[in-house]
N, C-alpha and C positions, 0 to 999 in steps of 0.2 A: 530480742524484744520486736524488733519492727516486723519481724514474721509473725508474731504471734499477736499483735494488733491487728495486721492485716486479716488475720483467721478470725479473731471475733467481730471484727466487720463482715466478713463473709457470711458468719452464721445470721448474723441479724438480717442481712438482705435476702437469706434464703428462705422460704416459707413452705414449700413444698415438704410434705413431711415425708416423701420419698429420699429427699435430699439429706434427712437426719442419719440414713446409714453411711452415707458418704462421710459426712460429719464426723461420725464416731471412728472410722476409719483413719480419718485425719486426727482426730484428738490423739490415736495410740501412736502415731508417728510422732507428733508433736511433744508428747509426754518425755521421749527419750531425749529431745533436743532442747528443752528448755525447762530450768528449775521454777517456774510459775505455774499457777492454777488459773488465769484467766480464762482460758480456752474450756475448762470445766464448767466455772460460772455460767457462761453464755450458754452451754448446753443443758445445764440445770434450769435455767429459766425455761428452754424452748419445749422440754421433754414434758409429757403427759405425765399427771401424779403416779398412775400405776407403773411408770417405767422408771421413777426416778426416786421414790422412797430410799433406796440402799444407797444413791450417791449421796444425798442430803443427811441422811443418819449418820453416815460416815464423817461428817464434819464435826458432829458433836463429840465424837469419839476421840478425834484429833484434837480438839480442843482441850478437853477435860484432860487427857494424858500428856499434850503438850506442858500444861501447868503443873500435874501432879510430878512429871519426871523433869521439871525446870529448876536449876537452882541460880539463874542468871536474872539481872534486871530485864535484859531486853525482852525475853518470853514472856517475862511477869506481866508488864505492860501490854498486854493482849488480853489478859485472863478475864477480867469481870465485864468488860465491854461486851466481848465476842460470846461468852457464855449466856450474857443477857439476849444478846441477838439470836442466837439459835432457841434459847427457850422461849422466847417472844415469837418468832416466824417459823419454828419448824411444821407446826401442826398446820398453818396457814400454806406454806409451801406446798405441802401434801395435797391439800385442798385445792391447789391450783389459784390461790389468790394473788394478785400482783403484788401487794405488799410483801406477804409471805415468800414469793419467790425472789424477788429483790432482796430481801432481808438476807434470806440463806445464800444469794450470792456474794453479798458482802463478807457474811461470815465465813463462806468456803474460802475467800481469798484471804482474810487475817488469819485463818485456822493454818493454811498453807505457808505464810510467813512464820508462824510459831513452829511446826514441826520441822521446818527445814533446819532449824537451829537445837532441837534437842531430840531426846530418842521418844519410841512410843509405848515402850513396855508390854506386857504379856497379852493384853488383851489383843493387840494387833498381831504378835506372833501366834497367838492361838486362833485367831480370825484366818490368818494366812495359810495355816494347815487346813483348817475346814475349806477355803475357797480351792485348795490344792487337791485335795482327796474328793470332795463332793460339789465342786462348783458353786458353794454356797456365796451368793453375793457379798462383796467384802462389807459393805453396810450393815446388811442383815446380820452378818456374823458378829462382827462388833456390837452391835446394838443388845444381841442376845447376851452375850458374854459381859458387857460393860458394868452392870449392876454387881453382878457375881465375881467379878474381878475388882472393883472398888470396895467391896467388903474384905476382901483377902488383903489389901494393900493399906486398908485404913489406918493399921496401928503405925504405919510408918509414914504419914502425910501430915503430923502436926496439926495445925488450924486450918490447912488449906480446904478441907471439907465444909467449913464455915463458909468461907468464900464462895464456894461453889452451891452451896444452900440457899445464901443470899440471892446470887444471879440466877439461880433458878426460879426465884420468885418466892421462897419459903419466908413467912412470916415468924419474927418471934426468936431469930436465931440467937441473938445477944444473949437472950436469958436460957439458953440452951445448955446442957453439960455438954462436954466433948462426945460422949456416946451418943446423946440425943441428935447433935448437928450432923454428925457421922451418919447416923442411921435416915437423918431427912434428907440430906445429899442424895444417898443412895436411892431411896424411895421417890424423889423428884425425878431422877435420870429414869427409873424403872417405869413411872408413870407416863413419862413422855414418849417412852417405846411403845406401851399399852395403847396410848392414843392416836398413833399413827400406825398400829395394825402390825407391830413387830411380833413375833412368837415370842414366847415365855419362856421356852426351854428349847434343847436340842434333841427331842425325842424323835421327830421325824427327820432328822439330819444323821445324827452320829450312830453309827454301829460300834456294839463293844468290842468286837475282833479288831476293831481300829485305833482303839484308844492308845494303845502303846505307840504306836508308829506316829499318830497325831503330839504325842506329849514329847517324842523324841524331835519331831520337826519343829516344834513350837521353841525347846530348848535350844536348838541350833540355830533359831533364826536371828536375824540382824537386831530386831526390836527388843528379843529379851534382856539384854543386858542394862537397857535403859528403864529397866522397871523399878520402881521406889523401892523395893527390897528384893532381895535373891529369891530366886523362886526354883525348887527342884523338879526333877521329872515327876515325883511322887507328889508333889503339890499341884502340878498341872494335871496329873490323872486325877487327883481328886476334885480340881475344879471342873473337868470335863464332864465328870461322873454326877457332879452335885445337881447338874442342870438333864439329866437324862431321867 
């Protein structure tokens, strides 16, 4: 912890843009040494908007799937407040406002505490495969996949999508049917991605001949067993193809 705190201090006293490269190398080293996200928060504040939407949007995927995969009181405590933080601050963070960057730095830290205690599901296992094969930034891959995977998981989530919809700022959730609030939650997540410039599909990323390997990789990924419901290789192939 002491080393990580000193690292954060180092980031904030370094203002030369060239030093960011050194910071990123140090980040990679520290990510193997510490189970905390403080260093990521500081880097997210410093990086320019065009450099950081991927890192920022990743936080949303972590937080939502922390909640959907979680069955313990510990991680549920982070649920509403952090989803609200992300919904409120992500657009501003991408636009490089001070309030937005600070809000997402806090959101990322809280999300890190959540996903350290639960699984992350197939949205992350599918995103890992995209990163491995195409070098797709993890945040971008997650953001493209998230609404579609949320639709797939909806029938195994009870009333959790109502909570997500409220936290995302959807009005009138209490008067909605289960089908309506689930759709509203997915639509709100999809709109947020659109607002910050995330591609709507995988057409410019995935090649048809790679889908079988991508699905095998996603099924074998450590995140897959944490999904709210079981997903077969055929299910994952269908999810990839639905975005092409």
